[in-house]
N, C-alpha and C positions, 0 to 999 in steps of 0.2 A: 216066956211070953208074958207080957204085962197087960194090964187092963187098958182098954182104949180111952182116950181123953173124952171127958164129958162136955166140957165147955168149948164153944167155938173159938177159933183163934181171933185175937183182936187185930184190927188193921193198924198199920203204922200211920203216922202223920204224913200227909202229903196229898198230891193230886193224882187220882187214879183214872186210867183209861184202859179199855179192853181192845185188843187187836185180834181180828179173826181173818181167816182166808175168806174170800168172797163165797157166800153160800154156806159157810160152815155154821154149826150150832154152838160151838165152844171156841174159846180163844185163849190168849195169854193176857194177863193183867199186868200193866206196867205202872210203876209209881214214879212220880217226878216231884222234886222239892218245891218248885214254884209253878204258878200258872203259865208264865212265859215259857218255861221248859216244856210243859205239857203241850202247849200250842205248837211248839216247834216239832214235837214228836208227831202230833196230828198231821201237820203239813208233810212230814217225811213219809208217813205210811198211807195217807189217804188215796194215793193214786193206785196202789196195788192191793190194799187190804180194806176191810170194813173196820172203821174205827168208831167205838162207842165211848163217850166221855161219861165216866161214873161220878165225877165230882170230887170235892175236897173232903178229907176225913181228918178229924182231930180227936184224940183220946179214944180211939176205937169206934167212933160214931161219925156218921155223915153230917157235914155242916150244911144246914139249910140256908139257901140263898134268901136274903131279905127281898121281899117283893117291892119293886120300885114302881111308883105311880108315874105314869107317863101322861103328861098334860098335852093335849092336842088343841091347836087353835082351830076354832070353827070357822069355816068359810061362809061369808054372808053373801 
């Protein structure tokens, strides 16, 4: 018997999504290499499962999306 690991596992680079059975509390995490592949998996599973997009991870950390400013034209 060895000592249990102390540090949490680092996540691999890629796009993460979690797939659960409808009404379940836990599911399976799937990794895809590109955003396009991730969106294909979402479309594949969305009819029968609950799909949660976890986002992109690089170097073991989540990549924060840059906030885009949306300019709306005002109606006069």
